[in-house]
C-alpha positions as CSV (number, residue, x, y, z in Angstrom):
1,X,77.3,49.7,8.1
2,X,75.2,46.6,7.6
3,X,75.9,46.3,3.9
4,X,79.6,46.4,4.6
5,X,79.4,43.7,7.3
6,X,77.4,41.5,4.9
7,X,79.9,42.0,2.2
8,X,82.7,41.0,4.5
9,X,80.9,37.9,5.7
10,X,80.4,36.5,2.3
11,X,84.1,35.8,1.6
12,X,84.5,34.4,5.1
13,X,81.6,32.0,4.6
14,X,82.8,30.9,1.1
15,X,86.3,30.2,2.5
16,X,85.0,28.0,5.4
17,X,85.9,24.3,5.0
18,X,83.1,22.0,4.0
19,X,81.6,20.1,6.9
20,X,82.5,16.5,7.0
21,X,79.4,14.2,7.0
22,X,79.0,11.5,9.7
23,X,79.9,8.2,8.2
24,X,76.6,6.2,8.3
25,X,75.3,3.5,5.9
26,X,72.6,5.9,4.8
27,X,75.3,8.5,3.9
28,X,76.9,6.0,1.5
29,X,73.8,4.9,-0.5
30,X,75.2,7.0,-3.4
31,X,77.5,4.0,-4.1
32,X,74.4,2.0,-5.4
33,X,74.4,1.0,-9.0
34,X,76.5,-0.8,-11.6
35,X,79.8,0.9,-12.4
36,X,81.9,-0.1,-15.5
37,X,85.7,0.3,-15.5
38,X,86.7,2.8,-18.1
39,X,90.4,3.4,-17.5
40,X,91.7,-0.2,-18.0
41,X,92.2,-2.1,-21.2
42,X,90.2,-5.1,-20.0
43,X,86.5,-5.4,-19.0
44,X,85.5,-4.9,-15.4
45,X,82.6,-3.9,-13.3
46,X,81.7,-3.0,-9.7
47,X,78.1,-3.2,-8.5
48,X,76.5,-2.1,-5.2
49,X,73.0,-3.0,-4.1
50,X,71.0,-1.9,-1.1
51,X,69.8,-4.9,0.9
52,X,66.6,-5.0,3.0
53,X,67.7,-3.5,6.4
54,X,69.9,-0.9,4.8
55,X,73.3,-2.6,4.4
56,X,75.1,-2.5,1.1
57,X,76.4,-5.6,-0.8
58,X,78.9,-5.3,-3.6
59,X,80.5,-7.4,-6.2
60,X,83.3,-6.8,-8.7
61,X,85.0,-8.6,-11.5
62,X,87.7,-8.1,-14.0
63,X,88.8,-10.1,-17.0
64,X,92.3,-10.8,-18.3
65,X,93.2,-9.4,-21.8
66,X,92.0,-12.7,-23.4
67,X,88.6,-12.3,-21.8
68,X,88.9,-15.0,-19.2
69,X,87.9,-14.0,-15.7
70,X,90.9,-12.6,-13.7
71,X,89.2,-12.1,-10.4
72,X,85.9,-11.9,-8.6
73,X,85.4,-9.8,-5.5
74,X,82.7,-9.9,-2.8
75,X,82.1,-6.8,-0.7
76,X,79.8,-5.7,2.2
77,X,79.2,-2.4,4.0
78,X,77.6,-2.9,7.4
79,X,77.8,-1.4,10.9
80,X,80.2,-3.1,13.3
81,X,81.0,-1.7,16.8
82,X,79.3,1.6,15.8
83,X,81.4,2.1,12.7
84,X,80.7,1.6,9.0
85,X,82.8,-1.4,8.1
86,X,83.8,-2.5,4.6
87,X,84.7,-6.2,4.3
88,X,85.9,-7.8,1.1
89,X,87.4,-11.0,-0.3
90,X,89.0,-11.6,-3.7
91,X,88.9,-14.9,-5.5
92,X,90.5,-16.1,-8.7
93,X,88.4,-16.0,-11.8
94,X,87.1,-19.6,-11.3
95,X,86.3,-19.0,-7.6
96,X,88.6,-22.0,-6.8
97,X,91.1,-20.0,-4.7
98,X,90.7,-17.1,-2.3
99,X,93.5,-14.5,-2.6
100,X,93.4,-13.5,1.1
101,X,93.1,-15.3,4.4
102,X,90.5,-18.0,4.1
103,X,89.1,-17.5,7.6
104,X,88.8,-13.6,7.7
105,X,87.8,-11.0,5.2
106,X,90.0,-7.9,4.5
107,X,88.5,-5.2,6.8
108,X,88.4,-1.4,6.4
109,X,86.6,1.2,8.6
110,X,85.0,4.4,7.2
111,X,87.1,7.2,8.5
112,X,86.1,10.3,6.4
113,X,82.8,10.9,4.7
114,X,81.5,13.8,2.7
115,X,78.5,14.2,0.4
116,X,79.7,11.8,-2.2
117,X,83.1,10.5,-1.1
118,X,84.4,8.1,1.6
119,X,87.8,7.0,2.8
120,X,88.2,3.6,4.4
121,X,91.2,2.8,6.6
122,X,92.6,-0.8,6.8
123,X,92.6,-2.5,10.1
124,X,94.5,-5.5,11.5
125,X,97.0,-6.9,8.9
126,X,95.8,-4.1,6.5
127,X,96.6,-1.2,8.8
128,X,98.2,1.6,6.7
129,X,96.1,0.7,3.7
130,X,93.4,3.0,2.4
131,X,90.5,2.8,-0.1
132,X,88.8,6.0,-1.4
133,X,85.6,6.2,-3.4
134,X,84.4,9.5,-4.9
135,X,81.3,10.1,-7.1
136,X,80.7,12.9,-9.5
137,X,77.4,12.6,-11.3
138,X,77.7,9.3,-13.3
139,X,81.4,8.7,-12.6
140,X,82.9,6.8,-9.7
141,X,86.6,6.8,-8.9
142,X,88.3,4.2,-6.8
143,X,91.8,4.7,-5.3
144,X,93.3,1.8,-3.4
145,X,96.5,2.4,-1.5
146,X,97.7,-1.0,-0.5
147,X,100.9,-2.7,0.8
148,X,102.0,-5.9,-1.0
149,X,105.0,-7.7,0.3
150,X,106.1,-4.6,2.2
151,X,105.9,-2.3,-0.9
152,X,103.2,0.3,-1.6
153,X,100.9,-0.6,-4.5
154,X,98.3,1.9,-5.8
155,X,95.2,1.1,-7.8
156,X,93.3,3.9,-9.6
157,X,90.1,3.1,-11.4
158,X,87.6,5.4,-13.1
159,X,84.2,3.9,-13.6
160,X,81.0,5.1,-15.4
161,X,77.5,4.2,-14.3
162,X,75.9,1.6,-16.5
163,X,72.2,1.4,-17.4
164,X,71.5,-1.1,-14.6
């Protein structure tokens, strides 16, 4: 009887859903590194570094087709009220003008984490928006589901890890 019970348990265990990881800063350290955009026809990069104390700081940029800077982005991942919080701000390519509110960053809270993926949900004026990162080996995907002027806007990026 034991061999039969063991055979029956294997399919049940294989079908069990993967356990969601707790969203902690440590569980998101897989974001570290420099990631070059590969699915757009202009140059771009996103970079995440681990700061002393365990928080993550990020930066991103993209050029226009003529090579001039299109935008620069500053990002941070840090705990706030017991939740992993992503804060970001975009600037034009010359850093002369912030795209969003000048007094408050765009804020997202980590809502779902697994071994190498995370979903952030927008809060405040960005409620209903979502950012998803997922890593597979040396590839990082970014999916942004935003609302601009009342209309949904989706951004899909595929990035490859650079040598940095």
